[in-house]
FITI-684286 format. One line per 10 residues: their letters; for each residue x, y, z of C-alpha. Coordinates in pm, 1 decimal. Layout:
# FITI-684286
A	X,Y,Z; ...
# end
This chain:
# FITI-684286
XXXXXXXXXX	936.7,375.5,-1027.3; 565.1,368.2,-966.1; 325.8,634.0,-1094.5; -10.9,693.2,-932.7; -306.9,927.3,-948.5; -479.2,1072.5,-644.8; -770.9,1302.7,-576.6; -992.1,1403.4,-287.5; -1305.7,1210.6,-203.3; -1586.0,1235.7,47.4
XXXXXXXXXX	-1714.1,899.7,167.1; -2079.9,874.0,260.4; -2108.9,620.0,541.0; -2457.7,635.3,689.0; -2487.9,982.2,841.0; -2110.2,1038.8,828.6; -1918.1,1228.4,560.2; -1547.9,1140.1,576.0; -1278.5,1319.0,375.7; -1026.6,1077.4,224.1
XXXXXXXXXX	-766.4,1071.5,-49.5; -856.0,829.1,-326.5; -540.2,679.8,-477.4; -555.1,524.1,-822.5; -293.2,253.9,-869.1; -161.0,131.8,-1205.2; 73.9,-126.7,-1064.7; 255.9,-227.1,-748.3; 615.2,-346.2,-727.8; 926.4,-344.9,-508.2
XXXXXXXXXX	906.5,33.3,-478.2; 556.0,23.5,-330.3; 328.9,-259.4,-229.8; 16.1,-283.3,-20.7; -64.0,-556.9,225.4; -392.7,-635.7,389.0; -437.2,-664.2,764.8; -354.0,-1037.6,744.9; -16.7,-961.2,581.1; -112.8,-1080.1,231.2
XXXXXXXXXX	23.4,-875.1,-60.9; -255.0,-699.4,-249.8; -277.4,-662.1,-627.4; -429.4,-366.5,-810.9; -800.2,-336.1,-727.3; -1037.6,-443.2,-1003.0; -1281.8,-188.1,-1144.0; -1559.3,-123.2,-892.6; -1349.3,-248.5,-600.0; -1183.0,-46.1,-326.0
XXXXXXXXXX	-923.8,-115.1,-58.0; -998.7,82.3,255.8; -781.2,181.6,550.4; -830.8,11.3,889.5; -989.1,322.9,1041.3; -1293.5,297.6,816.2; -1347.3,-55.9,942.7; -1262.2,6.0,1308.5; -1443.3,337.6,1354.2; -1728.1,323.4,1102.2
XXXXXXXXXX	-1784.0,-53.8,1077.9; -1716.2,-86.8,704.8; -1648.0,-453.4,619.1; -1548.1,-677.3,328.3; -1819.6,-686.6,63.7; -1990.7,-365.8,180.6; -2087.1,-111.6,-82.5; -1939.1,227.5,-12.5; -2035.3,558.1,-177.1; -1753.1,799.1,-261.5
XXXXXXXXXX	-1813.3,1150.5,-390.6; -1527.3,1211.0,-634.7; -1522.5,1509.9,-871.6; -1869.0,1611.0,-750.2; -2029.9,1279.5,-850.0; -2119.2,979.5,-636.3; -1959.3,646.0,-722.0; -2027.6,308.1,-561.3; -1741.7,72.0,-474.4; -1736.8,-271.2,-315.2
XXXXXXXXXX	-1488.7,-314.7,-30.7; -1246.7,-582.8,-152.0; -994.3,-561.8,133.2; -844.1,-354.8,413.3; -499.5,-212.1,336.8; -280.2,-214.3,646.4; -125.5,122.5,738.0; 171.3,-60.8,888.3; 250.2,-182.9,536.3; 248.0,146.2,342.2
XXXXXXXXXX	-123.4,228.1,329.2; -207.0,580.2,442.0; -454.5,629.6,724.5; -680.2,870.5,533.9; -667.8,700.9,193.7; -864.9,451.1,-8.9; -724.2,268.1,-311.2; -888.4,199.6,-647.2; -782.7,113.8,-1001.3; -606.1,410.7,-1170.2
XXXXXXXXXX	-788.9,362.5,-1500.7; -1119.9,387.3,-1318.0; -1008.4,702.6,-1133.1; -890.9,866.1,-1457.0; -1234.0,792.2,-1612.7; -1407.0,946.8,-1309.6; -1186.2,1256.4,-1334.8; -1233.9,1267.7,-1713.9; -861.2,1274.2,-1784.8; -643.7,1049.2,-2008.0
XXXXXXXXXX	-587.9,694.2,-1879.8; -210.5,735.9,-1849.8; -239.0,1046.8,-1627.6; -63.0,1061.2,-1293.8; 15.7,1323.2,-1032.3; 253.4,1129.8,-811.7; 563.0,915.1,-843.9; 751.3,686.0,-608.6; 1106.3,588.9,-686.4; 1396.7,404.6,-528.5
XXXXXXXXXX	1626.7,646.9,-708.1; 1700.1,1010.1,-641.8; 1457.4,1274.6,-765.0; 1516.5,1649.3,-766.4; 1342.4,1876.3,-513.7; 1146.5,1798.6,-204.2; 1209.9,1780.3,166.1; 1380.3,1484.5,333.1; 1186.7,1284.2,589.5; 1393.2,1075.2,828.5
XXXXXXXXXX	1306.9,725.3,943.0; 1223.3,861.9,1290.0; 995.8,1130.5,1142.9; 813.8,869.0,933.2; 760.8,644.4,1238.8; 632.4,943.9,1437.5; 392.9,1031.5,1152.9; 264.7,673.2,1143.3; 218.0,672.4,1520.5; 28.8,1002.4,1511.2
XXXXXXXXXX	-194.6,888.5,1225.7; -255.8,529.8,1338.4; -612.8,448.5,1435.2; -494.3,165.8,1654.6; -164.0,5.4,1745.0; -122.2,-156.5,1401.6; 234.8,-41.1,1337.5; 406.0,-289.3,1570.3; 466.9,-538.2,1285.8; 666.9,-295.3,1071.3
XXXXXXXXXX	982.2,-450.5,921.5; 1100.4,-158.2,713.4; 1018.1,207.9,698.1; 975.4,416.4,388.1; 1219.9,705.7,398.9; 1123.8,965.4,143.7; 1152.7,1312.3,4.2; 828.9,1492.5,-67.0; 719.7,1793.0,-272.4; 367.6,1910.6,-346.2
XXXXXXXXXX	221.4,2167.9,-582.7; -111.0,2230.9,-755.4; -194.0,2270.2,-1121.8; -559.0,2355.3,-1172.8; -769.2,2105.2,-976.7; -500.4,1837.3,-956.1; -260.9,1829.8,-661.2; 77.6,1689.0,-751.3; 295.0,1499.3,-507.3; 642.6,1369.8,-578.1
XXXXXX	788.1,1122.4,-335.2; 1123.6,949.1,-335.0; 1120.4,634.0,-125.6; 1392.1,408.6,5.8; 1336.1,122.5,245.4; 1569.4,84.3,538.4
# end
């Protein structure tokens, strides 16, 4: 199982304001891993670093080493782009990835907080998403034709609810 924390963010890129989900990662493993656009497996981002999705690079010209401003919890935070997480290898098209401890500090919540879980085992509740539905979602959300190198597809169940300001997502994932 992998636990993660996510929140909304508004990126300030020049004159553009882009809504994204900021995902705080504690660890990556066989249940969930990120790869960059070269196919290298990524580790957890260090504090101050961010992995972006390919769209931010392709559409807005954000590159490795650039400083990016993210408005999270009504405060601006600067991050250095450490890599580009490939959406064909589990990254979401409207998400950026940072260290979970850093995100919990920004949100002023305990360091072990999470609002999402991924598991290879069965979890109660949710709605099943078929392999075909997941591929269609990836196709619809892809900025470019990056999904052609997909070996496996995450098949998952998904439930979402809100408690206060934190949205909670529960996902069950199995690779096929």
